[in-house]
mmCIF file of the N, C-alpha and C atoms, coordinates in Angstrom:
data_MODEL
# 
_entry.id   MODEL 
# 
loop_
_atom_site.group_PDB 
_atom_site.id 
_atom_site.type_symbol 
_atom_site.label_atom_id 
_atom_site.label_alt_id 
_atom_site.label_comp_id 
_atom_site.label_asym_id 
_atom_site.label_entity_id 
_atom_site.label_seq_id 
_atom_site.pdbx_PDB_ins_code 
_atom_site.Cartn_x 
_atom_site.Cartn_y 
_atom_site.Cartn_z 
_atom_site.occupancy 
_atom_site.B_iso_or_equiv 
_atom_site.pdbx_formal_charge 
_atom_site.auth_seq_id 
_atom_site.auth_comp_id 
_atom_site.auth_asym_id 
_atom_site.auth_atom_id 
_atom_site.pdbx_PDB_model_num 
ATOM 1   N N  . MET A 1 1  ? 70.774 135.052 82.626  1.00 0.00 ? 1  MET A N  1 
ATOM 2   C CA . MET A 1 1  ? 72.140 134.918 83.067  1.00 0.00 ? 1  MET A CA 1 
ATOM 3   C C  . MET A 1 1  ? 73.048 134.872 81.851  1.00 0.00 ? 1  MET A C  1 
ATOM 4   N N  . SER A 1 2  ? 74.246 135.317 82.057  1.00 0.00 ? 2  SER A N  1 
ATOM 5   C CA . SER A 1 2  ? 75.183 135.425 80.948  1.00 0.00 ? 2  SER A CA 1 
ATOM 6   C C  . SER A 1 2  ? 75.874 134.105 80.652  1.00 0.00 ? 2  SER A C  1 
ATOM 7   N N  . GLY A 1 3  ? 76.633 134.110 79.595  1.00 0.00 ? 3  GLY A N  1 
ATOM 8   C CA . GLY A 1 3  ? 77.377 132.919 79.224  1.00 0.00 ? 3  GLY A CA 1 
ATOM 9   C C  . GLY A 1 3  ? 78.859 133.139 79.391  1.00 0.00 ? 3  GLY A C  1 
ATOM 10  N N  . GLY A 1 4  ? 79.610 132.129 79.024  1.00 0.00 ? 4  GLY A N  1 
ATOM 11  C CA . GLY A 1 4  ? 81.051 132.256 79.040  1.00 0.00 ? 4  GLY A CA 1 
ATOM 12  C C  . GLY A 1 4  ? 81.750 131.356 80.025  1.00 0.00 ? 4  GLY A C  1 
ATOM 13  N N  . ALA A 1 5  ? 82.003 130.141 79.625  1.00 0.00 ? 5  ALA A N  1 
ATOM 14  C CA . ALA A 1 5  ? 82.849 129.190 80.353  1.00 0.00 ? 5  ALA A CA 1 
ATOM 15  C C  . ALA A 1 5  ? 82.512 129.081 81.833  1.00 0.00 ? 5  ALA A C  1 
ATOM 16  N N  . ASN A 1 6  ? 83.424 129.507 82.692  1.00 0.00 ? 6  ASN A N  1 
ATOM 17  C CA . ASN A 1 6  ? 83.266 129.296 84.131  1.00 0.00 ? 6  ASN A CA 1 
ATOM 18  C C  . ASN A 1 6  ? 82.185 130.145 84.775  1.00 0.00 ? 6  ASN A C  1 
ATOM 19  N N  . ARG A 1 7  ? 81.599 131.042 84.042  1.00 0.00 ? 7  ARG A N  1 
ATOM 20  C CA . ARG A 1 7  ? 80.528 131.862 84.610  1.00 0.00 ? 7  ARG A CA 1 
ATOM 21  C C  . ARG A 1 7  ? 79.331 131.004 85.019  1.00 0.00 ? 7  ARG A C  1 
ATOM 22  N N  . GLY A 1 8  ? 79.149 129.887 84.361  1.00 0.00 ? 8  GLY A N  1 
ATOM 23  C CA . GLY A 1 8  ? 78.062 128.987 84.742  1.00 0.00 ? 8  GLY A CA 1 
ATOM 24  C C  . GLY A 1 8  ? 78.220 128.486 86.157  1.00 0.00 ? 8  GLY A C  1 
ATOM 25  N N  . ALA A 1 9  ? 79.448 128.146 86.535  1.00 0.00 ? 9  ALA A N  1 
ATOM 26  C CA . ALA A 1 9  ? 79.724 127.696 87.899  1.00 0.00 ? 9  ALA A CA 1 
ATOM 27  C C  . ALA A 1 9  ? 79.522 128.846 88.884  1.00 0.00 ? 9  ALA A C  1 
ATOM 28  N N  . TYR A 1 10 ? 79.952 130.040 88.493  1.00 0.00 ? 10 TYR A N  1 
ATOM 29  C CA . TYR A 1 10 ? 79.745 131.219 89.336  1.00 0.00 ? 10 TYR A CA 1 
ATOM 30  C C  . TYR A 1 10 ? 78.249 131.467 89.550  1.00 0.00 ? 10 TYR A C  1 
ATOM 31  N N  . GLU A 1 11 ? 77.465 131.368 88.474  1.00 0.00 ? 11 GLU A N  1 
ATOM 32  C CA . GLU A 1 11 ? 76.019 131.569 88.570  1.00 0.00 ? 11 GLU A CA 1 
ATOM 33  C C  . GLU A 1 11 ? 75.387 130.533 89.487  1.00 0.00 ? 11 GLU A C  1 
ATOM 34  N N  . ALA A 1 12 ? 75.846 129.293 89.387  1.00 0.00 ? 12 ALA A N  1 
ATOM 35  C CA . ALA A 1 12 ? 75.326 128.235 90.266  1.00 0.00 ? 12 ALA A CA 1 
ATOM 36  C C  . ALA A 1 12 ? 75.610 128.582 91.717  1.00 0.00 ? 12 ALA A C  1 
ATOM 37  N N  . GLY A 1 13 ? 76.801 129.114 91.981  1.00 0.00 ? 13 GLY A N  1 
ATOM 38  C CA . GLY A 1 13 ? 77.131 129.534 93.343  1.00 0.00 ? 13 GLY A CA 1 
ATOM 39  C C  . GLY A 1 13 ? 76.255 130.678 93.821  1.00 0.00 ? 13 GLY A C  1 
ATOM 40  N N  . ALA A 1 14 ? 75.945 131.593 92.917  1.00 0.00 ? 14 ALA A N  1 
ATOM 41  C CA . ALA A 1 14 ? 75.066 132.713 93.279  1.00 0.00 ? 14 ALA A CA 1 
ATOM 42  C C  . ALA A 1 14 ? 73.657 132.213 93.592  1.00 0.00 ? 14 ALA A C  1 
ATOM 43  N N  . VAL A 1 15 ? 73.147 131.298 92.771  1.00 0.00 ? 15 VAL A N  1 
ATOM 44  C CA . VAL A 1 15 ? 71.820 130.715 93.024  1.00 0.00 ? 15 VAL A CA 1 
ATOM 45  C C  . VAL A 1 15 ? 71.825 129.975 94.353  1.00 0.00 ? 15 VAL A C  1 
ATOM 46  N N  . HIS A 1 16 ? 72.891 129.235 94.612  1.00 0.00 ? 16 HIS A N  1 
ATOM 47  C CA . HIS A 1 16 ? 73.009 128.492 95.868  1.00 0.00 ? 16 HIS A CA 1 
ATOM 48  C C  . HIS A 1 16 ? 73.022 129.444 97.062  1.00 0.00 ? 16 HIS A C  1 
ATOM 49  N N  . GLY A 1 17 ? 73.822 130.502 96.958  1.00 0.00 ? 17 GLY A N  1 
ATOM 50  C CA . GLY A 1 17 ? 73.883 131.474 98.041  1.00 0.00 ? 17 GLY A CA 1 
ATOM 51  C C  . GLY A 1 17 ? 72.554 132.144 98.301  1.00 0.00 ? 17 GLY A C  1 
ATOM 52  N N  . LEU A 1 18 ? 71.892 132.584 97.243  1.00 0.00 ? 18 LEU A N  1 
ATOM 53  C CA . LEU A 1 18 ? 70.594 133.247 97.405  1.00 0.00 ? 18 LEU A CA 1 
ATOM 54  C C  . LEU A 1 18 ? 69.541 132.302 97.959  1.00 0.00 ? 18 LEU A C  1 
ATOM 55  N N  . SER A 1 19 ? 69.556 131.053 97.522  1.00 0.00 ? 19 SER A N  1 
ATOM 56  C CA . SER A 1 19 ? 68.546 130.105 97.992  1.00 0.00 ? 19 SER A CA 1 
ATOM 57  C C  . SER A 1 19 ? 68.727 129.771 99.465  1.00 0.00 ? 19 SER A C  1 
ATOM 58  N N  . ASN A 1 20 ? 69.934 129.908 99.973  1.00 0.00 ? 20 ASN A N  1 
ATOM 59  C CA . ASN A 1 20 ? 70.191 129.626 101.380 1.00 0.00 ? 20 ASN A CA 1 
ATOM 60  C C  . ASN A 1 20 ? 70.082 130.856 102.267 1.00 0.00 ? 20 ASN A C  1 
ATOM 61  N N  . LEU A 1 21 ? 70.226 132.037 101.687 1.00 0.00 ? 21 LEU A N  1 
ATOM 62  C CA . LEU A 1 21 ? 70.145 133.265 102.476 1.00 0.00 ? 21 LEU A CA 1 
ATOM 63  C C  . LEU A 1 21 ? 68.740 133.864 102.510 1.00 0.00 ? 21 LEU A C  1 
ATOM 64  N N  . LEU A 1 22 ? 67.982 133.675 101.436 1.00 0.00 ? 22 LEU A N  1 
ATOM 65  C CA . LEU A 1 22 ? 66.648 134.269 101.339 1.00 0.00 ? 22 LEU A CA 1 
ATOM 66  C C  . LEU A 1 22 ? 65.580 133.212 101.564 1.00 0.00 ? 22 LEU A C  1 
ATOM 67  N N  . ASN A 1 23 ? 64.411 133.658 101.983 1.00 0.00 ? 23 ASN A N  1 
ATOM 68  C CA . ASN A 1 23 ? 63.310 132.690 102.069 1.00 0.00 ? 23 ASN A CA 1 
ATOM 69  C C  . ASN A 1 23 ? 62.726 132.487 100.668 1.00 0.00 ? 23 ASN A C  1 
ATOM 70  N N  . GLY A 1 24 ? 61.859 131.515 100.522 1.00 0.00 ? 24 GLY A N  1 
ATOM 71  C CA . GLY A 1 24 ? 61.338 131.145 99.208  1.00 0.00 ? 24 GLY A CA 1 
ATOM 72  C C  . GLY A 1 24 ? 60.676 132.267 98.441  1.00 0.00 ? 24 GLY A C  1 
ATOM 73  N N  . THR A 1 25 ? 59.956 133.147 99.120  1.00 0.00 ? 25 THR A N  1 
ATOM 74  C CA . THR A 1 25 ? 59.250 134.212 98.399  1.00 0.00 ? 25 THR A CA 1 
ATOM 75  C C  . THR A 1 25 ? 60.192 135.335 97.971  1.00 0.00 ? 25 THR A C  1 
ATOM 76  N N  . ASP A 1 26 ? 61.286 135.547 98.688  1.00 0.00 ? 26 ASP A N  1 
ATOM 77  C CA . ASP A 1 26 ? 62.232 136.594 98.304  1.00 0.00 ? 26 ASP A CA 1 
ATOM 78  C C  . ASP A 1 26 ? 63.037 136.205 97.072  1.00 0.00 ? 26 ASP A C  1 
ATOM 79  N N  . ALA A 1 27 ? 63.205 134.923 96.831  1.00 0.00 ? 27 ALA A N  1 
ATOM 80  C CA . ALA A 1 27 ? 64.001 134.449 95.698  1.00 0.00 ? 27 ALA A CA 1 
ATOM 81  C C  . ALA A 1 27 ? 63.121 133.988 94.539  1.00 0.00 ? 27 ALA A C  1 
ATOM 82  N N  . TYR A 1 28 ? 61.858 134.381 94.538  1.00 0.00 ? 28 TYR A N  1 
ATOM 83  C CA . TYR A 1 28 ? 60.916 133.947 93.512  1.00 0.00 ? 28 TYR A CA 1 
ATOM 84  C C  . TYR A 1 28 ? 61.208 134.629 92.183  1.00 0.00 ? 28 TYR A C  1 
ATOM 85  N N  . TYR A 1 29 ? 61.027 133.905 91.085  1.00 0.00 ? 29 TYR A N  1 
ATOM 86  C CA . TYR A 1 29 ? 61.237 134.458 89.750  1.00 0.00 ? 29 TYR A CA 1 
ATOM 87  C C  . TYR A 1 29 ? 60.078 134.055 88.846  1.00 0.00 ? 29 TYR A C  1 
ATOM 88  N N  . ASP A 1 30 ? 59.818 134.873 87.842  1.00 0.00 ? 30 ASP A N  1 
ATOM 89  C CA . ASP A 1 30 ? 58.750 134.609 86.879  1.00 0.00 ? 30 ASP A CA 1 
ATOM 90  C C  . ASP A 1 30 ? 59.281 134.042 85.572  1.00 0.00 ? 30 ASP A C  1 
ATOM 91  N N  . VAL A 1 31 ? 60.474 134.474 85.176  1.00 0.00 ? 31 VAL A N  1 
ATOM 92  C CA . VAL A 1 31 ? 61.046 134.109 83.882  1.00 0.00 ? 31 VAL A CA 1 
ATOM 93  C C  . VAL A 1 31 ? 62.513 133.764 84.085  1.00 0.00 ? 31 VAL A C  1 
ATOM 94  N N  . VAL A 1 32 ? 62.981 132.762 83.351  1.00 0.00 ? 32 VAL A N  1 
ATOM 95  C CA . VAL A 1 32 ? 64.411 132.452 83.341  1.00 0.00 ? 32 VAL A CA 1 
ATOM 96  C C  . VAL A 1 32 ? 64.915 132.522 81.909  1.00 0.00 ? 32 VAL A C  1 
ATOM 97  N N  . THR A 1 33 ? 66.060 133.159 81.714  1.00 0.00 ? 33 THR A N  1 
ATOM 98  C CA . THR A 1 33 ? 66.689 133.219 80.400  1.00 0.00 ? 33 THR A CA 1 
ATOM 99  C C  . THR A 1 33 ? 68.187 133.029 80.573  1.00 0.00 ? 33 THR A C  1 
ATOM 100 N N  . GLY A 1 34 ? 68.832 132.579 79.533  1.00 0.00 ? 34 GLY A N  1 
ATOM 101 C CA . GLY A 1 34 ? 70.270 132.404 79.612  1.00 0.00 ? 34 GLY A CA 1 
ATOM 102 C C  . GLY A 1 34 ? 70.883 132.304 78.230  1.00 0.00 ? 34 GLY A C  1 
ATOM 103 N N  . VAL A 1 35 ? 72.159 132.634 78.157  1.00 0.00 ? 35 VAL A N  1 
ATOM 104 C CA . VAL A 1 35 ? 72.922 132.562 76.919  1.00 0.00 ? 35 VAL A CA 1 
ATOM 105 C C  . VAL A 1 35 ? 74.136 131.692 77.178  1.00 0.00 ? 35 VAL A C  1 
ATOM 106 N N  . SER A 1 36 ? 74.459 130.842 76.221  1.00 0.00 ? 36 SER A N  1 
ATOM 107 C CA . SER A 1 36 ? 75.634 129.992 76.294  1.00 0.00 ? 36 SER A CA 1 
ATOM 108 C C  . SER A 1 36 ? 75.573 129.135 77.558  1.00 0.00 ? 36 SER A C  1 
ATOM 109 N N  . THR A 1 37 ? 76.569 129.236 78.408  1.00 0.00 ? 37 THR A N  1 
ATOM 110 C CA . THR A 1 37 ? 76.575 128.408 79.616  1.00 0.00 ? 37 THR A CA 1 
ATOM 111 C C  . THR A 1 37 ? 75.437 128.771 80.559  1.00 0.00 ? 37 THR A C  1 
ATOM 112 N N  . GLY A 1 38 ? 74.983 130.011 80.500  1.00 0.00 ? 38 GLY A N  1 
ATOM 113 C CA . GLY A 1 38 ? 73.826 130.415 81.297  1.00 0.00 ? 38 GLY A CA 1 
ATOM 114 C C  . GLY A 1 38 ? 72.567 129.673 80.890  1.00 0.00 ? 38 GLY A C  1 
ATOM 115 N N  . SER A 1 39 ? 72.487 129.277 79.619  1.00 0.00 ? 39 SER A N  1 
ATOM 116 C CA . SER A 1 39 ? 71.308 128.527 79.167  1.00 0.00 ? 39 SER A CA 1 
ATOM 117 C C  . SER A 1 39 ? 71.280 127.126 79.765  1.00 0.00 ? 39 SER A C  1 
ATOM 118 N N  . LEU A 1 40 ? 72.442 126.558 80.078  1.00 0.00 ? 40 LEU A N  1 
ATOM 119 C CA . LEU A 1 40 ? 72.463 125.259 80.772  1.00 0.00 ? 40 LEU A CA 1 
ATOM 120 C C  . LEU A 1 40 ? 71.846 125.391 82.154  1.00 0.00 ? 40 LEU A C  1 
ATOM 121 N N  . ASN A 1 41 ? 72.224 126.436 82.871  1.00 0.00 ? 41 ASN A N  1 
ATOM 122 C CA . ASN A 1 41 ? 71.653 126.666 84.200  1.00 0.00 ? 41 ASN A CA 1 
ATOM 123 C C  . ASN A 1 41 ? 70.154 126.932 84.115  1.00 0.00 ? 41 ASN A C  1 
ATOM 124 N N  . LYS A 1 42 ? 69.767 127.732 83.150  1.00 0.00 ? 42 LYS A N  1 
ATOM 125 C CA . LYS A 1 42 ? 68.348 128.071 83.030  1.00 0.00 ? 42 LYS A CA 1 
ATOM 126 C C  . LYS A 1 42 ? 67.513 126.872 82.608  1.00 0.00 ? 42 LYS A C  1 
ATOM 127 N N  . ALA A 1 43 ? 68.057 125.999 81.779  1.00 0.00 ? 43 ALA A N  1 
ATOM 128 C CA . ALA A 1 43 ? 67.334 124.782 81.403  1.00 0.00 ? 43 ALA A CA 1 
ATOM 129 C C  . ALA A 1 43 ? 67.072 123.939 82.641  1.00 0.00 ? 43 ALA A C  1 
ATOM 130 N N  . ALA A 1 44 ? 68.065 123.829 83.506  1.00 0.00 ? 44 ALA A N  1 
ATOM 131 C CA . ALA A 1 44 ? 67.888 123.073 84.745  1.00 0.00 ? 44 ALA A CA 1 
ATOM 132 C C  . ALA A 1 44 ? 66.864 123.750 85.654  1.00 0.00 ? 44 ALA A C  1 
ATOM 133 N N  . MET A 1 45 ? 66.940 125.067 85.755  1.00 0.00 ? 45 MET A N  1 
ATOM 134 C CA . MET A 1 45 ? 66.013 125.792 86.622  1.00 0.00 ? 45 MET A CA 1 
ATOM 135 C C  . MET A 1 45 ? 64.577 125.734 86.118  1.00 0.00 ? 45 MET A C  1 
ATOM 136 N N  . SER A 1 46 ? 64.396 125.590 84.824  1.00 0.00 ? 46 SER A N  1 
ATOM 137 C CA . SER A 1 46 ? 63.048 125.639 84.256  1.00 0.00 ? 46 SER A CA 1 
ATOM 138 C C  . SER A 1 46 ? 62.211 124.403 84.590  1.00 0.00 ? 46 SER A C  1 
ATOM 139 N N  . VAL A 1 47 ? 62.833 123.308 84.996  1.00 0.00 ? 47 VAL A N  1 
ATOM 140 C CA . VAL A 1 47 ? 62.058 122.106 85.331  1.00 0.00 ? 47 VAL A CA 1 
ATOM 141 C C  . VAL A 1 47 ? 61.617 122.087 86.786  1.00 0.00 ? 47 VAL A C  1 
ATOM 142 N N  . TRP A 1 48 ? 62.072 123.034 87.589  1.00 0.00 ? 48 TRP A N  1 
ATOM 143 C CA . TRP A 1 48 ? 61.671 123.141 88.988  1.00 0.00 ? 48 TRP A CA 1 
ATOM 144 C C  . TRP A 1 48 ? 60.779 124.364 89.150  1.00 0.00 ? 48 TRP A C  1 
ATOM 145 N N  . THR A 1 49 ? 59.898 124.337 90.116  1.00 0.00 ? 49 THR A N  1 
ATOM 146 C CA . THR A 1 49 ? 59.108 125.526 90.410  1.00 0.00 ? 49 THR A CA 1 
ATOM 147 C C  . THR A 1 49 ? 59.965 126.483 91.243  1.00 0.00 ? 49 THR A C  1 
ATOM 148 N N  . PRO A 1 50 ? 59.710 127.771 91.151  1.00 0.00 ? 50 PRO A N  1 
ATOM 149 C CA . PRO A 1 50 ? 60.538 128.747 91.857  1.00 0.00 ? 50 PRO A CA 1 
ATOM 150 C C  . PRO A 1 50 ? 60.614 128.538 93.372  1.00 0.00 ? 50 PRO A C  1 
ATOM 151 N N  . ASN A 1 51 ? 59.597 127.922 93.971  1.00 0.00 ? 51 ASN A N  1 
ATOM 152 C CA . ASN A 1 51 ? 59.650 127.709 95.421  1.00 0.00 ? 51 ASN A CA 1 
ATOM 153 C C  . ASN A 1 51 ? 60.528 126.515 95.807  1.00 0.00 ? 51 ASN A C  1 
ATOM 154 N N  . GLN A 1 52 ? 61.163 125.879 94.834  1.00 0.00 ? 52 GLN A N  1 
ATOM 155 C CA . GLN A 1 52 ? 62.076 124.774 95.102  1.00 0.00 ? 52 GLN A CA 1 
ATOM 156 C C  . GLN A 1 52 ? 63.524 125.213 94.873  1.00 0.00 ? 52 GLN A C  1 
ATOM 157 N N  . ALA A 1 53 ? 63.860 126.371 95.400  1.00 0.00 ? 53 ALA A N  1 
ATOM 158 C CA . ALA A 1 53 ? 65.172 126.970 95.142  1.00 0.00 ? 53 ALA A CA 1 
ATOM 159 C C  . ALA A 1 53 ? 66.328 126.109 95.653  1.00 0.00 ? 53 ALA A C  1 
ATOM 160 N N  . LYS A 1 54 ? 66.179 125.487 96.797  1.00 0.00 ? 54 LYS A N  1 
ATOM 161 C CA . LYS A 1 54 ? 67.289 124.700 97.351  1.00 0.00 ? 54 LYS A CA 1 
ATOM 162 C C  . LYS A 1 54 ? 67.603 123.458 96.515  1.00 0.00 ? 54 LYS A C  1 
ATOM 163 N N  . PRO A 1 55 ? 66.609 122.679 96.074  1.00 0.00 ? 55 PRO A N  1 
ATOM 164 C CA . PRO A 1 55 ? 66.943 121.554 95.195  1.00 0.00 ? 55 PRO A CA 1 
ATOM 165 C C  . PRO A 1 55 ? 67.561 122.008 93.866  1.00 0.00 ? 55 PRO A C  1 
ATOM 166 N N  . ILE A 1 56 ? 67.106 123.150 93.344  1.00 0.00 ? 56 ILE A N  1 
ATOM 167 C CA . ILE A 1 56 ? 67.688 123.693 92.114  1.00 0.00 ? 56 ILE A CA 1 
ATOM 168 C C  . ILE A 1 56 ? 69.161 124.007 92.351  1.00 0.00 ? 56 ILE A C  1 
ATOM 169 N N  . ALA A 1 57 ? 69.433 124.699 93.448  1.00 0.00 ? 57 ALA A N  1 
ATOM 170 C CA . ALA A 1 57 ? 70.809 125.088 93.762  1.00 0.00 ? 57 ALA A CA 1 
ATOM 171 C C  . ALA A 1 57 ? 71.703 123.860 93.930  1.00 0.00 ? 57 ALA A C  1 
ATOM 172 N N  . ASP A 1 58 ? 71.209 122.848 94.613  1.00 0.00 ? 58 ASP A N  1 
ATOM 173 C CA . ASP A 1 58 ? 71.996 121.622 94.806  1.00 0.00 ? 58 ASP A CA 1 
ATOM 174 C C  . ASP A 1 58 ? 72.289 120.946 93.467  1.00 0.00 ? 58 ASP A C  1 
ATOM 175 N N  . LEU A 1 59 ? 71.292 120.903 92.594  1.00 0.00 ? 59 LEU A N  1 
ATOM 176 C CA . LEU A 1 59 ? 71.475 120.307 91.271  1.00 0.00 ? 59 LEU A CA 1 
ATOM 177 C C  . LEU A 1 59 ? 72.556 121.051 90.485  1.00 0.00 ? 59 LEU A C  1 
ATOM 178 N N  . LEU A 1 60 ? 72.480 122.378 90.474  1.00 0.00 ? 60 LEU A N  1 
ATOM 179 C CA . LEU A 1 60 ? 73.458 123.187 89.737  1.00 0.00 ? 60 LEU A CA 1 
ATOM 180 C C  . LEU A 1 60 ? 74.863 123.042 90.311  1.00 0.00 ? 60 LEU A C  1 
ATOM 181 N N  . ILE A 1 61 ? 74.971 123.069 91.621  1.00 0.00 ? 61 ILE A N  1 
ATOM 182 C CA . ILE A 1 61 ? 76.284 122.927 92.258  1.00 0.00 ? 61 ILE A CA 1 
ATOM 183 C C  . ILE A 1 61 ? 76.896 121.579 91.904  1.00 0.00 ? 61 ILE A C  1 
ATOM 184 N N  . ASN A 1 62 ? 76.119 120.511 91.993  1.00 0.00 ? 62 ASN A N  1 
ATOM 185 C CA . ASN A 1 62 ? 76.634 119.182 91.668  1.00 0.00 ? 62 ASN A CA 1 
ATOM 186 C C  . ASN A 1 62 ? 76.997 119.059 90.194  1.00 0.00 ? 62 ASN A C  1 
ATOM 187 N N  . PHE A 1 63 ? 76.203 119.673 89.327  1.00 0.00 ? 63 PHE A N  1 
ATOM 188 C CA . PHE A 1 63 ? 76.519 119.650 87.905  1.00 0.00 ? 63 PHE A CA 1 
ATOM 189 C C  . PHE A 1 63 ? 77.881 120.292 87.652  1.00 0.00 ? 63 PHE A C  1 
ATOM 190 N N  . TRP A 1 64 ? 78.085 121.505 88.138  1.00 0.00 ? 64 TRP A N  1 
ATOM 191 C CA . TRP A 1 64 ? 79.316 122.227 87.857  1.00 0.00 ? 64 TRP A CA 1 
ATOM 192 C C  . TRP A 1 64 ? 80.509 121.668 88.617  1.00 0.00 ? 64 TRP A C  1 
ATOM 193 N N  . ARG A 1 65 ? 80.281 121.043 89.753  1.00 0.00 ? 65 ARG A N  1 
ATOM 194 C CA . ARG A 1 65 ? 81.388 120.454 90.509  1.00 0.00 ? 65 ARG A CA 1 
ATOM 195 C C  . ARG A 1 65 ? 82.041 119.309 89.732  1.00 0.00 ? 65 ARG A C  1 
ATOM 196 N N  . PHE A 1 66 ? 81.233 118.564 88.992  1.00 0.00 ? 66 PHE A N  1 
ATOM 197 C CA . PHE A 1 66 ? 81.741 117.381 88.300  1.00 0.00 ? 66 PHE A CA 1 
ATOM 198 C C  . PHE A 1 66 ? 81.818 117.547 86.779  1.00 0.00 ? 66 PHE A C  1 
ATOM 199 N N  . PHE A 1 67 ? 81.582 118.754 86.288  1.00 0.00 ? 67 PHE A N  1 
ATOM 200 C CA . PHE A 1 67 ? 81.637 119.028 84.858  1.00 0.00 ? 67 PHE A CA 1 
ATOM 201 C C  . PHE A 1 67 ? 83.074 119.379 84.502  1.00 0.00 ? 67 PHE A C  1 
ATOM 202 N N  . THR A 1 68 ? 83.731 118.522 83.754  1.00 0.00 ? 68 THR A N  1 
ATOM 203 C CA . THR A 1 68 ? 85.148 118.711 83.444  1.00 0.00 ? 68 THR A CA 1 
ATOM 204 C C  . THR A 1 68 ? 85.364 118.830 81.943  1.00 0.00 ? 68 THR A C  1 
ATOM 205 N N  . ARG A 1 69 ? 86.531 119.293 81.586  1.00 0.00 ? 69 ARG A N  1 
ATOM 206 C CA . ARG A 1 69 ? 86.887 119.537 80.181  1.00 0.00 ? 69 ARG A CA 1 
ATOM 207 C C  . ARG A 1 69 ? 86.712 118.283 79.322  1.00 0.00 ? 69 ARG A C  1 
ATOM 208 N N  . ASP A 1 70 ? 87.054 117.114 79.849  1.00 0.00 ? 70 ASP A N  1 
ATOM 209 C CA . ASP A 1 70 ? 86.953 115.884 79.062  1.00 0.00 ? 70 ASP A CA 1 
ATOM 210 C C  . ASP A 1 70 ? 85.510 115.520 78.736  1.00 0.00 ? 70 ASP A C  1 
ATOM 211 N N  . LYS A 1 71 ? 84.540 116.124 79.418  1.00 0.00 ? 71 LYS A N  1 
ATOM 212 C CA . LYS A 1 71 ? 83.134 115.882 79.108  1.00 0.00 ? 71 LYS A CA 1 
ATOM 213 C C  . LYS A 1 71 ? 82.625 116.818 78.011  1.00 0.00 ? 71 LYS A C  1 
ATOM 214 N N  . VAL A 1 72 ? 83.448 117.798 77.638  1.00 0.00 ? 72 VAL A N  1 
ATOM 215 C CA . VAL A 1 72 ? 83.062 118.767 76.621  1.00 0.00 ? 72 VAL A CA 1 
ATOM 216 C C  . VAL A 1 72 ? 83.699 118.456 75.278  1.00 0.00 ? 72 VAL A C  1 
ATOM 217 N N  . PHE A 1 73 ? 84.983 118.174 75.287  1.00 0.00 ? 73 PHE A N  1 
ATOM 218 C CA . PHE A 1 73 ? 85.732 117.985 74.056  1.00 0.00 ? 73 PHE A CA 1 
ATOM 219 C C  . PHE A 1 73 ? 85.945 116.511 73.760  1.00 0.00 ? 73 PHE A C  1 
ATOM 220 N N  . LEU A 1 74 ? 85.678 116.139 72.557  1.00 0.00 ? 74 LEU A N  1 
ATOM 221 C CA . LEU A 1 74 ? 85.824 114.764 72.107  1.00 0.00 ? 74 LEU A CA 1 
ATOM 222 C C  . LEU A 1 74 ? 87.222 114.547 71.560  1.00 0.00 ? 74 LEU A C  1 
ATOM 223 N N  . GLU A 1 75 ? 87.875 113.496 72.007  1.00 0.00 ? 75 GLU A N  1 
ATOM 224 C CA . GLU A 1 75 ? 89.174 113.121 71.451  1.00 0.00 ? 75 GLU A CA 1 
ATOM 225 C C  . GLU A 1 75 ? 88.921 112.355 70.157  1.00 0.00 ? 75 GLU A C  1 
ATOM 226 N N  . LEU A 1 76 ? 89.405 112.868 69.061  1.00 0.00 ? 76 LEU A N  1 
ATOM 227 C CA . LEU A 1 76 ? 89.207 112.230 67.771  1.00 0.00 ? 76 LEU A CA 1 
ATOM 228 C C  . LEU A 1 76 ? 90.198 111.082 67.591  1.00 0.00 ? 76 LEU A C  1 
ATOM 229 N N  . PRO A 1 77 ? 89.726 109.933 67.099  1.00 0.00 ? 77 PRO A N  1 
ATOM 230 C CA . PRO A 1 77 ? 90.645 108.820 66.856  1.00 0.00 ? 77 PRO A CA 1 
ATOM 231 C C  . PRO A 1 77 ? 91.733 109.236 65.867  1.00 0.00 ? 77 PRO A C  1 
ATOM 232 N N  . GLY A 1 78 ? 92.977 108.972 66.191  1.00 0.00 ? 78 GLY A N  1 
ATOM 233 C CA . GLY A 1 78 ? 94.074 109.336 65.309  1.00 0.00 ? 78 GLY A CA 1 
ATOM 234 C C  . GLY A 1 78 ? 94.447 110.796 65.381  1.00 0.00 ? 78 GLY A C  1 
ATOM 235 N N  . GLY A 1 79 ? 93.875 111.545 66.305  1.00 0.00 ? 79 GLY A N  1 
ATOM 236 C CA . GLY A 1 79 ? 94.194 112.959 66.440  1.00 0.00 ? 79 GLY A CA 1 
ATOM 237 C C  . GLY A 1 79 ? 93.367 113.837 65.530  1.00 0.00 ? 79 GLY A C  1 
ATOM 238 N N  . LEU A 1 80 ? 93.637 115.090 65.561  1.00 0.00 ? 80 LEU A N  1 
ATOM 239 C CA . LEU A 1 80 ? 92.855 116.076 64.801  1.00 0.00 ? 80 LEU A CA 1 
ATOM 240 C C  . LEU A 1 80 ? 92.969 115.852 63.293  1.00 0.00 ? 80 LEU A C  1 
ATOM 241 N N  . LYS A 1 81 ? 94.164 115.594 62.797  1.00 0.00 ? 81 LYS A N  1 
ATOM 242 C CA . LYS A 1 81 ? 94.373 115.436 61.354  1.00 0.00 ? 81 LYS A CA 1 
ATOM 243 C C  . LYS A 1 81 ? 93.580 114.258 60.800  1.00 0.00 ? 81 LYS A C  1 
ATOM 244 N N  . GLU A 1 82 ? 93.662 113.106 61.442  1.00 0.00 ? 82 GLU A N  1 
ATOM 245 C CA . GLU A 1 82 ? 92.956 111.918 60.953  1.00 0.00 ? 82 GLU A CA 1 
ATOM 246 C C  . GLU A 1 82 ? 91.466 111.953 61.295  1.00 0.00 ? 82 GLU A C  1 
ATOM 247 N N  . GLY A 1 83 ? 91.111 112.680 62.335  1.00 0.00 ? 83 GLY A N  1 
ATOM 248 C CA . GLY A 1 83 ? 89.712 112.752 62.747  1.00 0.00 ? 83 GLY A CA 1 
ATOM 249 C C  . GLY A 1 83 ? 88.823 113.448 61.752  1.00 0.00 ? 83 GLY A C  1 
ATOM 250 N N  . PHE A 1 84 ? 89.411 114.382 61.002  1.00 0.00 ? 84 PHE A N  1 
ATOM 251 C CA . PHE A 1 84 ? 88.644 115.091 59.995  1.00 0.00 ? 84 PHE A CA 1 
ATOM 252 C C  . PHE A 1 84 ? 88.882 114.475 58.648  1.00 0.00 ? 84 PHE A C  1 
# 
C-alpha cells in the first residue's frame, strides 16, 4: 500500500470494505508491504492472520478515526525558536 498522509485512512476504509464484502478466502493475502503511512497499516495487519480480516479492519478504522494532528507533531516548549 502506498503512503502519503490521509491515504492511510483511505486504505483502512478499503480493507474494511473488502473484509465485509468478501468472504475470508477471497480476501486472503500472502505478503503485506507498505510505504510511509501504508507501513503503519501493514504493521498492524502483520500481527493478524489473513483469515482475521474483520478484526484487522476494525483495528485500522479505530486507529485512523482517532489519529489526529496533535498526536503527530510535538509542541516545543517556548516555540520553534527556543525549542531548537
